[in-house]
N, C-alpha and C positions, 0 to 999 in steps of 0.2 A: 283861638290862638292866631296870631298874625303869621303870614306865610314866611318861609325861609327866603333869604336872599342867597342865591347860590352862585359860586364862581368855580370854574374848572381850572385846576392847576396841574399840569402834567399828569393827568389821570387821577388826581386826588380831588374829591368833591369837598370844597370848603364852604361851609354854611354858617352864617352868622344869625343867631336867633334874635328876633326883636324882643325887647323887654315887655312883659305884660304883668298884670296884677296877680295876687295870690290865689291859689286854688284851695279847695276844701280838703283837709286831711282825710285819708281813708283808714279803715280799720285793719284788715288782715290781708297781706302783711303790711308792716308799717312803711311809711315813705322813707326815702333816702334824701338827705339834703346836703350834698357836697358844696362847700363854699371855697372859692378860689384863693382866699387869703384875707387878712384883715378881720375886723370885728364890727365896729360900731355901725357901719353903713348897711350891714345885713342883719343886724339884730331884730329889727322890726319884722322883716320877712320871715325869719325863723320863728319869732314869738307868735306871729299870726297862725302859723301852721301848728305850733304846739298848743295854742289855745283852742284851736278847732279839734284837737285830739284830747281834750280834757276828760277826766274820768270822775264821775259823781261830783261835779262842781270843783274839782281840783286840777290845776295845771302843775303837775309835778315834773320837774326837770332835774336831771343829774348831769353834772359837769365832770368830764373825765380828762385829767391833765397828764395822762401817761406819756404823750409825746414830749413833754418837758424833760424827761429823764435822759441821762447820758449812758446808762448801762441798765439792761433789763434784769440783771442778776443781783445787783447790789446798789445801794445808795447810801451816801454818808448822811449823818444827821443834819449837817449844815445845808447840804443840797436839798434834802427833803423840806427843811424849814423854809428855804428860799422859794422852792417850787410851789409850796402850799400858799405862801404869801402872794406870789404872782397870780396863782390860779384863783385865789380868793377875790382879787380885783376883778377878774373876768366873771366870776360867779355873781358878784354884785351888779355888774353891768347887765348880765343876762336877766337877773331878777328884775331890774328896773325896766327892761324892755318888755318882759312878761306883764308887769303891772300896767304899763302904758297901753298894751295891746289886748289884754284880756277883757272881754265884755263884762258888764256889770253882773255880779252874782258868781263870778269865778274867783277862786283864790289861787295865788301863785306860791309855790314852794320850790325853791331852787337850792339843791344840796351839792356839795363837793365830794366826789369820790376820791379818797386819798390813795390812789393806785399808781405806782411807778415801777414795780418789779413783779416777777413771777410769784414771789412769796405773797405779795399783796393780792395777786389775782386768785389766790386760794384762801384768803382770809375770810372766815365766816361773817365777821362784822361788815365787811364790804359787800359780800354776797347778799346779806340780809337787806341791804339798801335797794337791791334790784327787785322791788316788789311789783306786783301785777298792776298797780295803779300808776306806774310811770308813764307820763305822756311822751317824753322825749329825752334823749341822751345827746349831749353836745360834747364833741371831742375837740380839745384845743389844738393849736398848732405846735410845731416843733420838729421832731424826727419820727417819721412814720415807721421806719425800720425798727427802731428801738421799741416803739410802742407795740408793734405787732409781735416782736420777740417776747415782750412782757406778758402778752395775753394769749398767744397762740396755743390752742389745745389745753386751755386751763378751765377750771370751773367757771371763771368769770366769762370767758368767751362762750361757753355752752349756755350760760344763763342769758347773756346778751342776745344770743341767737334765738332763744325761746321768746324773749320779750319782743324782739322784732317780728317774729312770726305771729305773735299775738296782737300786733298793731302798734307797738311803740315806734316812734320816729327816731331814726338815727341821723344826726347832723354832725357837721364838723368843718373846721376851717383849715386850709393849708394841709399840713400832715393829716389832720382829721378828715380831710376830703380824700386824699390819696388812699387812705385805708378803706374807703367805701368802694373800691374797685377790687374784685376778686383777683385779677391779674394786676398786681400793684407795681407802679412805677416807684422804685425806691430812691434812686439818686443817679447822678452821673458817676461813672466809674472813675478811678484815680487818674488824674491828669487830663480829664476832659471837662469841657465847659460849653456854653451855648455856641461859640464859634466853631467848635469841633464836633458838634452833636451828630453829624451825619456819617462820621466814621464808624466802621463796624466795631461793636463792642463798647461804644461810648456810654451806653445807658444800662444800668442795673435794673432789670425787670424781674419781679418775683412771681414765678408761675409754677411752683411745685406745691405739694401738700405741706412741706416743712417751711417754705418761704412763700408767703402769699399775703393778700389782704384779707379783710373779713369774709368769712365763708358765705354770708348772705349778701355780700356786696354785688355791685353790677357785674354780671357774668359775661356780657357780650360786647363790652367796650372797655377802654382803658382811660382813666381820669388823670389829667394833669392840672396843675394849679399855678397861680401867678402867671398866667399864660403869656399875654403880650407884655406885661410889665418886665418879665425876665427873659424875653426872647426865646420861648420854648417851642416854637413851631417846629424847628429842626429836630428837637428831642422827641417830640411826639411822632413825627413822621418816621424817624428811625426805628421806633418801637413797633408801630402798627403794621409795618411791612414785613416783620419777622414771621416765619411760618408757624411758630409755636404759640402765638397769642391772637386774640381777636384783632381784626383788621379795621376796627372803628376806634377813633380817639375823641375824647371830649376835653377840650382845653378851656378851663374856667378862669376868667380874669379875677384878679383881686377885687374885693368889695362887691362880689357878684356871687350868687348862689343858684343852684339848679334844683328843681323838684323832680325826683325820679319815682315813678310808680310802676311796679311790675315790669321792669326793664324798659320803660318808656319815659323819655324826657318830656315831662308835661308842661314845665314852666320855667321861667327865669326871673330872679328878683335881685335887687341891688342896683349898682350904678352902671355897669359896663356890659360886656358881651360874653357869649359862650360860642366857641368855635368847634364845629364837628368836622373831623377829618375822616373821610370814607375811602379806604383803599380796598373795599370789599365789593360794592355794588357793581362797579365796572372792571373788577378783577385787576386793579392796579398792583396789588401785592404779588400777583402771579408773574408780573413782568419785571420785578425788581432784579437788578444786577448789582454786583459789587465790583467796582473798578479800582485797580491798583494804580496809584499815582507815582509811588516811588518805593523802593525796597525797604526804606526806613519808616514807612507809615502804613497803618492798616488800610484796607480797601475802603472806598467811599460809596455810599448808597447812590445808585443811578436809576 
């Protein structure tokens, strides 16, 4: 792997990883492949990892569109139909990428998991699709909070956890990336945006047993996505200096993915960069203060 390029910014260690080629997928537990947004420019990197994790000559990939939903408890027939139509387009693209990247002798099978609600997450027909021969599961973009509400503490999440422990790769883009962090960055809170991200309370971070990311997700860092494209440096800084969360942040650009193996960032694929914010190594988080600028505004991270 190429070395990090490091820059120190007021106690935070900012590291931009150089892009390198794909690595070989490992068996137990499976790799995590968070992607910072977008699809086509990272399909090849994902497909190469999935093909390397083939089982008995089959690259079986399941596509999970749960982040497309707007409500974890219910969905209208028209919304379900539209969501499945949109997800089918992505499924076809992933299947094409698999076929392009699978070595001769491997067969690609890419299936769509029709899961949008908690009721779906207990459906025996959907659970049956989570067979032991699944090479990878790809989570689409959308709303990570709704998706986690749909699957948290359901039979689907339990089975997903089993598969990952047995070596199945878990990948996902945008919302599907955020879900791969146990301490999940859900969104800005109401009335906040990139330009106000450093104010206290600007970011909704899920860090309890009832509000979290996937249980097997990255434990020691927080993942953010669309990082430079949507000016999220301040958002990630404001999160990692909090006392109740990990003090490491991984900001993944759109059209860029990360290979995580056993809590170690092994590689980067796609077009752009990955930023690692470290408020832990030199104890930057311990020196954070919140400064009040006016009585009508919340305090600001200092």
